[in-house]
PAPA-194039 format. One record per residue (C-alpha): residue in one letter; x, y, z. Coordinates in pm, whole numbers, plus 50000, padded with zeros to 5 digits. Layout:
AXYZ/...
end
This chain:
M548805313140796/H550255299140471/P553835309740412/A553685303440037/L550955328840008/T551965354540268/L552605382340027/R552785419340067/I552445435239717/K553505471839686/S552285495939420/A552965532939359/P552155540938994/M552335577638895/L549125576738717/L547245563639016/L548835589139246/A547705615839008/C544205602239033/L544355606939411/F545155643339364/F542925652139063/G540005629439147/S537975609938898/L538725606338529/R536085616438286/L535815593537980/P534665602837640/A531025606737549/F530185570637614/A528575580737949/E528105610938161/A529025597338498/P532765600238591/V534555568738694/T537565563338919/L540395539338856/V540775511839107/H544035514039294/A545805500139607/K549065506439777/T549315470939899/F547615437439823/D548035409940073/I546895374140119/L547375370940487/D545815350440772/G542995336440567/K541975369840401/F542385390740093/L543685424940198/L543735458040006/D545675484940186/G545475462740499/K541655461540487/P539695428740408/L538515425640050/Q535725402539957/I535945395639586/I532555398239409/S533375390639055/G531525383038731/E532875363938437/M532765378638075/H534975370437788/Y536515397637564/A536375374737257/R532585369637302/I531725406037299/P532305430637011/E535145453937108/A532805484737077/Y530625470637361/W533345461337613/R532955493537817/H529135490137829/R529305454537960/L531925464738223/R529765493138339/M526795469138367/A528895447638594/K529955477438818/A526325489638838/C525185454838958/G527565457239251/L530485436639140/N534025448639224/A535945425138988/I535775409438642/T537155375738562/T538105364638211/Y539615335538044/V542405341537789/F541895320437472/W545225306237340/N543715299637005/V542575336936982/Q546075349437077/E548065324736860/P545745314236589/E548575301036374/K551785285736503/G554145313036606/K551875340836489/F550495360836772/N547505384736757/F546635411437021/K544445434436818/G540725441636797/E538655415636981/A542005398937072/D543385429437254/I543115413937597/A545335442337746/K542925468537625/F540035449937788/V541925448038117/R542855484538109/M539245493338043/A538105472838341/Q540455493338556/E539125525438415/E535635513638510/G536735508038868/L536895469038847/W539685445638960/V540505416638724/L541075380138781/L542955364038492/R542555328738375/P545115322138098/G544915284738085/P546585272237872/Y543455250737872/V540295269137962/C537255247037864/A534625275337842/E532485258137576/W534995273037341/D536455254337048/F539135228837172/G538905244037524/G541025273437397/F543895252537250/P544945262236896/Y544105237836627/W547695233936507/L548665215036823/L546875185636677/N549515182636399/E552215174936657/K552115137836615/G552345118336937/M552365150037152/K550275147737472/L548245178037567/R547955189037926/S551005167538027/R554695170538100/D555405163437727/E558325186837664/R557115197337320/F553705208337452/L555275226437745/Q557655245837516/Y554575258437318/V552815266937649/E555915286237774/R556175305937457/Y552425315037468/L552605325737831/R555735345937768/E553965365537489/L550975369537703/G553155381637990/K554485410237772/Q550935421937729/L549575416338081/A552385414738338/P552645453538337/L548885453738435/Q549355434838762/V548495452939083/T552215453039151/H552635477538862/G549605498038921/G547205476538719/P543975459738819/I545005422238792/L544975407139145/M545355369739085/V546135345538793/Q544755310638759/A547105282238692/E545645257538439/N541865250538469/E539965221738642/Y542995199138594/G541615175238854/S538865166638611/Y541455155938351/G544505141738527/K546745141338834/D550335152138764/M551995175839004/V555105177638783/Y552935191838502/M551225215538737/G554555226338873/R555715234238517/I552615255138445/R553255275238773/A556895279938671/A555855291238322/L553555317938473/L556235330438701/E558765331338418/A556215351738212/G556285377938480/F553195370538673/S554365376239023/I550995380339199/P549145351539371/L548245320639171/F545175299839223/T543565267939100/A539995260639025/D538265225739058/G535115209039159/G534995194539508/Q535535158839406/Q538375168339170/M540255191439408/A542535163739534/A543895158239190/G543895194139078/H545135214139375/F548825222739369/P550545228439708/G551225265039775/L548555278439538/L545285291239665/P542625264639586/G539305276239444/L536185255039465/N534105255139148/G530385250839186/G530265256039556/S527565276739707/G526575261240039/P528135255040383/D530415228740229/I532685255040076/K534785261740379/E534885224840481/T536075214040135/I538735241340097/D539985235640450/R540955200140352/Y543705215240125/Y544125250240267/L543065253940622/G541605287240724/G541055303340379/P540725327740217/Y537655310240070/F537105315339700/V534605301139443/P535995309039095/E532795295638932/Y529385299739090/Y526805291538821/P523775315838795/G523025299538453/W524195270238246/L525335260837897/D523265247637596/H523635223637308/W521945221536966/G518915197336977/E518565198937357/P516175220937576/K517425255437681/S518935255138030/K517285277038298/V518465284538651/G516035301938879/A516865336739024/A515605328439372/G518285301139422/V521015324239289/V520035352139522/R520005327739821/S523375314539739/T524735349339689/E523375360540026/R525005329540183/M528415336640040/L528245374440121/T527465367940486/S530115339640517/D533075359740395/I533405338740083/S534745355139763/F533135343839440/N532815347839068/Y529635344038875/Y530185321038581/M528815335738360/F527735371638455/H527505379438085/G527955351037831/G527885368737502/T528165350437165/N530185323437003/F530585342636684/G531995326536376/F533095291236435/T534315295436786/N531735273636976/G533065241737132/A531315207937203/N530805182637476/F530615144437466/G528025128837698/G527485095437525/N527145113537195/Y528615145137033/Q526985176937166/P527845208936980/D527305240537169/L525085268237043/T526175300536876/S524465319637155/Y526275319137490/D523435335337660/Y523995310937946/D520825323438120/A523225347638278/P522235380738464/L523105400538148/D521555386837837/E523315380837506/A522725418137409/G524035430237747/R520625439337884/A519665436238250/T517485405938315/P515205401738617/K517995380138763/Y520385409138724/L517875433338901/Q517395408539188/L521165404539240/R521705442039230/E519275446239507/T520955419439706/L524405433239654/Q523175468839734/K522035457140076/H525605447140160/L527205479740073/P528665501140360/P526025524540514/G525205553540284/A526985538139983/Q525065536339651/L525605516739339/P526035535339013/A522895539838798/I522325511138549/P523695523638217/P521055525837935/A520845495737710/N522095497837365/P519375504937115/I517435474136993/I515715476636648/A513385455736439/V514345450536073/P511315445635841/R511455412535644/F513675414835341/E514375391335055/L517715374434975/K517235375934599/E520705366534484/A521755330334478/G524805308434393/S526255274934447/L528955270634706/F530805249134451/G530795277334201/A534185292334308/L536195265634477/P539825271834562/R542735253034409/P542435216934537/I544945197534749/L545545164834571/S545915133934790/E545515096934738/Q544335092835093/I541735112335293/K543195140735510/S541785158135808/M541305196835820/E544315200136048/E546515180635802/V545815205835533/G546415235435758/Q542805244335822/D541365255336151/Y537565260936119/G534685261235868/F533965234335599/I536035211235382/L535025194935060/Y536215160534956/R535825150134587/T536645118934398/T535675102134077/L534005068034090/Q533995042933815/G530775022633796/P529134998133801/L529515001334178/Q527194991834456/G527444991334830/K527125011035162/L528985043835170/L530905042935503/L532545073935631/K534855063835926/D535195090836189/L533135117736028/R533735151136222/D530985164136227/Y528245169235967/A528265160235597/V526275167735286/V526825139335039/L526245144834666/L526585122034360/N526855140234028/G525585171734205/K522455155334342/R522245152834719/I521895116834833/G522045121835204/L522935141935516/L525135126135791/D525255137836146/R527905126936399/R525395131236677/R523075105236530/K523345068936429/T522215074436075/P521985043235866/P524715042535597/L523875056935260/T523645031934968/V525425039134645/D524215021734324/L526075033034016/P525635021733660/A528665017833436/G530535050033376/K532165077933580/A530505097033856/T531645124934097/L531265119834466/D531285151934678/I531345151335052/L531055185435216/V531965183135592/E531245210135855/N533445212736159/C530715218736421/G533095226536707/R535915207936869/I535325189737202/N536295212337494/Y536105190237792/G536835154537897/S538985125737790/L538165131037414/L539765165537419/T542825150137246/D540785133436975/N539695164636795/H540715163336428/K538015175336192/G536755166535850/I536935129735772/T539685116135990/D540115080635875/S538685067335551/V535755064735314/R534655031135163/I531895018334943/G531414982735067/E534854967735088/R536354992734837/M538525020034996/L538135053234803/T541225071134697/G542305098934464/W540875128534646/E540585164934554/I540395183634895/Y539105219334899/P539555237635234/L536715263035293/P537555282235613/F535525313035510/K537985338235655/T536615361535391/T533365361835185/A534685384034901/H535125354334667/L531725338434714/P529745335634382/F526235348734332/D525815339533968/G522195328433994/K523025291233982/Q521005269934212/T521795233334274/D520635205834496/G523695212234710/P524635238734965/T523395271634843/L524475308134902/R521995335634924/R522545373434952/G520215402335031/H520245438235154/F518265460535393/A518455497435455/L518585514835798/S518005550235899/K519375543036248/V521415513136378/G520805491836680/D521125455636790/T518745430736637/F518185394136628/L517925377836279/D515095352836265/M516445321936090/R513215300836128/G512405284535794/W516125279935707/F517795246435753/K521405247435874/G524345270035800/V526135302235862/V525175340435840/W527425369935760/I526325406435809/N528525432735644/G531355407335639/H530995397036006/N530395360236072/L527445359336316/G527745321636366/R525725291136298/F521915284136274/W520175251336281/Q516375244936249/I516465219636535/G516955247136792/P516595256437063/Q518255287636916/Q516275302036631/T517735337436609/L521295351336559/Y522435381836755/A523535409936519/P525365437636713/G524475471936613/C528075482336606/W528385459836296/L525465476836119/K525515510735946/P523025537335825/G522055529835472/E522425496735297/N523535465735492/E524445432235333/V523385398335463/M524845364735326/V523565330135406/L525075296435347/D522345270535379/L523505233935362/A520085219135250/P518045247235117/N514305242835147/G512825273534979/Q513365300135245/R514295333335086/S513695359835353/I514795372235697/E513655397935947/G515285413236258/L513455409036591/T513895429536911/E513985397637127/P515945364537076/I514335331437028/L516415306537229/T513905281337361/E512185269237047/L513225232637002/H512165214336693/P512685178436777/E514085157636491/E513485120436460/A514715109436807/L518475108036839/H518275075337030/K515355056036895/S513825027037098/R514414993936910/P511204974836823/A511104941136987/P510814910736757/A507554889536774/V509404862136951/L512094873337198/P515404855937172/A516334831837453/P519794816637404/R520054780137521/P522994764637706/E523714742037408/E524204773037184/R526934786837411/I530424783437252/V532544802137510/E532414817237866/G535214838138005/E536324869938186/F537784903038048/T540254925738228/R539354961738295/N541794974938033/D540784998837747/G542524979937458/P541094952437242/Q540914918137410/D540894887537183/V539234854537281/R540164824837053/F538184791737020/G537614765236768/A535984770336430/Q532304780436456/T529554787636200/G526264805536231/R524244835936132/Y523224849436474/L525634859136747/C524594864937111/F526994884637333/Q526044882837697/A527474904037988/L527154882038299/T528924905538543/S530594939838522/Y533204960838695/E531174982938927/G527504987238896/D524604965138792/Y524894974738425/A526404961938101/S528534979937846/A530944975337553/A532324997437290/E532954974036990/L532614937336909/Y534354918836618/L534704883136503/L538084869436415/D538964845436130/A541294815636169/A544294839036126/G543034862436404/K542014890036165/P538664909236213/L535934899235965/S534004925535773/R530954939235959/D529364957235664/N526254934635666/W525874931336039/T522864945536215/I521534944636572/Y518634920436589/Y517824926236955/A519144940537271/D517374932737605/S518434967037749/E519654999137583/E520035033937748/A517995057637522/S517045086337743/Q520025101937911/E522655091137654/D523085071237331/G523575036737473/S522295019137164/A523574984737076/D524204998536723/N527335015336881/L528964980736900/L529324980936519/D530245016936435/D534155016136471/D533975044036721/T535185035037078/A533865067037210/T530305055137156/I529125025537355/W526345000637422/H525105006537774/S522194989837941/V519405011738094/W520445032938390/S518165063138381/R515035045238513/P514215013738709/H515784984038519/P516444946538548/S519744933938688/L522534917138504/P522934896538294/H522144915437969/F522634904537617/V522744916637245/V521914895436941/I523684903636618/D522434893336279/L525674886536070/G523654889035741/K524624854035621/E526024821335751/T529564831135870/A532554811335977/F534784824636263/S537284813536520/G537494842136779/L535944872836933/R537404907036979/Y536014928237259/V536724965637321/A535594980337656/R534275015137701/P537265038937730/G538575054538049/D538185047338417/K534415041838395/P532045017738570/A530024989938396/K532804975638202/T532004938938116/R533714913138341/K532384878538282/F530804871237957/A529254842637741/L528984839737365/Y526374820537180/V525894812036810/S522904799236610/A521474795436266/T518254812036383/P517794842736611/F517944821236935/T514174813636911/G514504775736929/G513954773836560/K510564792336572/
end
């Protein structure tokens, strides 16, 4: 028994008592079958069990998110969950949906979380609430509102008092909406999660205690729980709260939870019947047979669980997040997740097998409700988008700034931002965008000179201007803020540092925020340019239904249908269609607008009855293998200028030595902190005063080992001014042991007096420990 969770929660709402007398409630014409409100007189967590009215309850839940489903479809998705055999629904609450601007709360439309919860109760489902404040969820910024990034020096997910005050205000407002819907007040909410997977981020019991206190102050008096992976539970579990084990499905569930909460109840807040997807990577698939086996095991072991996701839905608009696994990985618009319900809410074979499994575990004679009919799916014949216009044809009033500013600094949350400046020629050099976030179209005098992608190590663009003035335009797309990991706090968008041509820092910017909160102002004047192009077309319907717009043949951009932002498309795949809900269509004429960042001649679209989510069009490889020179470098002892040892710290570490001169530099990792690998984030050379030398003309001549399969471990990352990207020796396949080395061509004979080394950030293995540095006039080939 756990005294902190020995609760007896009483409930006697008049509405529910009326239901006991008058039976089931009949809803409007949405469906013929009557439904009955869930209700209970008592809810207990006692002696290792969940109890409703004193009887054991095994929670069989499915995750779906109100903001990823059109409001008109909420009831259908909930009924599909009930018909599969679930008795509960779990949902995150997205802080950035509820408080999109500082101090301005929204609880209407798709943001009406209370309506969603009440509807779940009407459909006979309990609710498990996950309000964060951080949620991850492959959602932009893990659910945090963008404006938090403007609080200089504030630490997210910490005991920072400013952050906690914002959290407390958010939870108080949420409590006004949802505390009346707890089981203690006759509602369906049984439990509330405190924070989310905190053990994967930090270990601060003071912070977790403040989150618990904020939830209580907001009026959430029902049991609180945490959710962490098994390895992270030690850091994320808070004493007195019910610990949930994410990812568990086998016999280790009880053993793991017992370490922190002996005797249960045993709860898996996230069991994964599918998985997430990124642009440019193969679609994830999780076999139904394994999901069924795991479900059977949990059902027969008295383990409560939640399918994450049961229905994924869609990252409409600009709501998708991103991960960082060695390189930036933006999430797809589709959040299909290979879940039991597909993106359009239809039953998949996985759904049918789970329904059969759950039916077998019902009490004798009990039957599941019939599966509701799917919403109509229609094909839309191919239609032309005949009207065109330039995105730059109707720009807003610019913000004038000498220095570059991020999206957040100009008060912008999502979308695109245009940076414009006037150059005076003659001018020649490499165009260097420091900290591009995330995708850029670069134009000079209206002509596109290149595309830059944060995911890739694209060679810098070269600018060669004759005498006279020229206009430089850089249109940047925010492709989704990182939602997980240590880089969560490094999430400003646009260009977040500087722009240079060679050594010259560019200033005098006109900045045009383009958040696309409305499309009414977009121009369709027939002007077509080499830059981002807008196109508009119409199609007529005699009846409406869901459809999937086929975007094959287009390049990269955004689609709106009748003013609704369907999300992003990108030819690289694997997603090639965009889900268009029938509730956003209408009989008669419908309008489609497309922004294409690099138009390639496509002018038409059709609507399909099935999505295309597995068609990957590989680009030039993200992580190219480096060709080996004809003669492999082999540094000699007499070319060594220093040998030493670095600490395991993250910050820069300087090594000073006497004046040296040479064109080729060899950095050798002799040993590392943990593992038989080498890594480093950045390398600089220092002048006699200890200042870093320019690296504009540096290139990687050779690296004896670079990870190019499972992550971007290219040695080019040593020269990119981004400590989040690193050189890492091969680890994904059999590989030679340490030492490993990289040879850098400095571009010309260079004088220097020191080395600055920056380790890979965080508490990660393979940080270089002992090292050696060599210099030569030739590429360490003995003069050959």
